[in-house]
C-alpha positions as a Python dict, from the first residue, in 0.01 Angstrom:
ca = {
    (1, 'M'): (0, 0, 0),
    (2, 'E'): (10, -155, 347),
    (3, 'F'): (-154, -490, 417),
    (4, 'L'): (-326, -543, 749),
    (5, 'N'): (-405, -853, 952),
    (6, 'K'): (-537, -733, 1287),
    (7, 'I'): (-809, -849, 1524),
    (8, 'E'): (-929, -735, 1864),
    (9, 'L'): (-1163, -944, 2080),
    (10, 'R'): (-1316, -924, 2426),
    (11, 'G'): (-1479, -1230, 2571),
    (12, 'V'): (-1485, -1510, 2824),
    (13, 'V'): (-1213, -1778, 2841),
    (14, 'G'): (-1327, -2138, 2800),
    (15, 'T'): (-1073, -2417, 2800),
    (16, 'T'): (-705, -2343, 2865),
    (17, 'S'): (-376, -2524, 2821),
    (18, 'L'): (-48, -2391, 2959),
    (19, 'N'): (270, -2554, 2824),
    (20, 'R'): (641, -2494, 2822),
    (21, 'V'): (821, -2482, 2486),
    (22, 'G'): (1193, -2461, 2545),
    (23, 'E'): (1247, -2172, 2785),
    (24, 'S'): (911, -2006, 2710),
    (25, 'Q'): (554, -2065, 2821),
    (26, 'V'): (263, -2069, 2581),
    (27, 'C'): (-105, -2054, 2673),
    (28, 'R'): (-365, -2181, 2429),
    (29, 'F'): (-722, -2101, 2517),
    (30, 'S'): (-1068, -2078, 2368),
    (31, 'L'): (-1249, -1746, 2382),
    (32, 'V'): (-1622, -1686, 2335),
    (33, 'T'): (-1772, -1360, 2207),
    (34, 'E'): (-2131, -1258, 2147),
    (35, 'Y'): (-2306, -1017, 1912),
    (36, 'S'): (-2668, -934, 1993),
    (37, 'Y'): (-2925, -793, 1754),
    (38, 'K'): (-3293, -816, 1662),
    (39, 'D'): (-3412, -1001, 1353),
    (40, 'R'): (-3678, -882, 1106),
    (41, 'D'): (-3955, -992, 1339),
    (42, 'N'): (-3795, -797, 1627),
    (43, 'N'): (-3691, -1117, 1807),
    (44, 'P'): (-3362, -1102, 1998),
    (45, 'V'): (-3080, -1303, 1840),
    (46, 'V'): (-2741, -1377, 1998),
    (47, 'D'): (-2460, -1475, 1761),
    (48, 'T'): (-2201, -1668, 1965),
    (49, 'T'): (-1853, -1726, 1819),
    (50, 'W'): (-1564, -1928, 1964),
    (51, 'F'): (-1201, -1845, 1884),
    (52, 'N'): (-878, -2037, 1951),
    (53, 'V'): (-608, -1807, 2090),
    (54, 'T'): (-234, -1867, 2131),
    (55, 'A'): (-41, -1636, 2367),
    (56, 'W'): (335, -1659, 2430),
    (57, 'E'): (478, -1516, 2752),
    (58, 'G'): (657, -1186, 2724),
    (59, 'R'): (586, -822, 2668),
    (60, 'N'): (219, -714, 2674),
    (61, 'M'): (118, -1040, 2843),
    (62, 'P'): (-8, -1100, 3196),
    (63, 'D'): (111, -1397, 3401),
    (64, 'L'): (-28, -1670, 3175),
    (65, 'R'): (-134, -1873, 3480),
    (66, 'Q'): (-403, -1607, 3542),
    (67, 'I'): (-581, -1694, 3217),
    (68, 'G'): (-836, -1950, 3330),
    (69, 'K'): (-1186, -2068, 3258),
    (70, 'G'): (-1442, -1791, 3312),
    (71, 'V'): (-1191, -1503, 3307),
    (72, 'I'): (-1282, -1204, 3089),
    (73, 'V'): (-995, -1100, 2861),
    (74, 'Q'): (-928, -858, 2581),
    (75, 'V'): (-700, -990, 2307),
    (76, 'A'): (-524, -803, 2025),
    (77, 'G'): (-335, -995, 1760),
    (78, 'R'): (-353, -1141, 1415),
    (79, 'V'): (-538, -1428, 1246),
    (80, 'R'): (-342, -1725, 1117),
    (81, 'T'): (-480, -2007, 905),
    (82, 'F'): (-344, -2360, 911),
    (83, 'R'): (-410, -2691, 736),
    (84, 'F'): (-408, -3039, 884),
    (85, 'T'): (-501, -3395, 788),
    (86, 'M'): (-757, -3588, 993),
    (87, 'A'): (-703, -3951, 1093),
    (88, 'D'): (-937, -4055, 808),
    (89, 'G'): (-718, -3866, 557),
    (90, 'A'): (-955, -3572, 510),
    (91, 'E'): (-789, -3231, 468),
    (92, 'R'): (-911, -2959, 699),
    (93, 'S'): (-821, -2597, 767),
    (94, 'G'): (-858, -2387, 1077),
    (95, 'W'): (-791, -2044, 1218),
    (96, 'E'): (-624, -1925, 1533),
    (97, 'I'): (-557, -1589, 1688),
    (98, 'L'): (-188, -1523, 1760),
    (99, 'A'): (-205, -1280, 2052),
    (100, 'R'): (19, -976, 2056),
    (101, 'R'): (-143, -841, 2373),
    (102, 'V'): (-371, -997, 2634),
    (103, 'T'): (-537, -791, 2906),
    (104, 'I'): (-737, -941, 3191),
    (105, 'V'): (-1055, -737, 3240),
    (106, 'P'): (-1163, -697, 3603),
    (107, 'P'): (-1522, -824, 3649),
    (108, 'E'): (-1643, -484, 3769),
    (109, 'D'): (-1533, -331, 3435),
    (110, 'D'): (-1738, -574, 3224),
    (111, 'P'): (-2077, -701, 3343),
    (112, 'V'): (-2068, -1016, 3122),
    (113, 'Q'): (-2210, -1324, 3291),
    (114, 'P'): (-1925, -1574, 3240),
    (115, 'Q'): (-2097, -1861, 3426),
    (116, 'R'): (-2329, -1889, 3125),
    (117, 'Y'): (-2046, -2056, 2929),
    (118, 'L'): (-1904, -2277, 3202),
}
């Protein structure tokens, strides 16, 4: 049996942080996605979800400096959970997407209105 941890997302970039770790660059950014549907009363509902993404420079990555606020990207990778302790001593857990591939989507290929999130 093979186990699988795989996720693919397309959305709009929010905040970004580009850092150097040793000889490599890493870009951490938030990504927003939406899922639209109608509820039982036929009212439109938009489910908005934010993800934290970590992308290391290298194969299958664009120039990480191009990943900026408002850019539409498609991300393929895996989900990683982590635990941390808050300043008040409370234990928390979180999730991040470790990107294996990031593709910048030209605006004409995806009619999303990114200014809605900015």
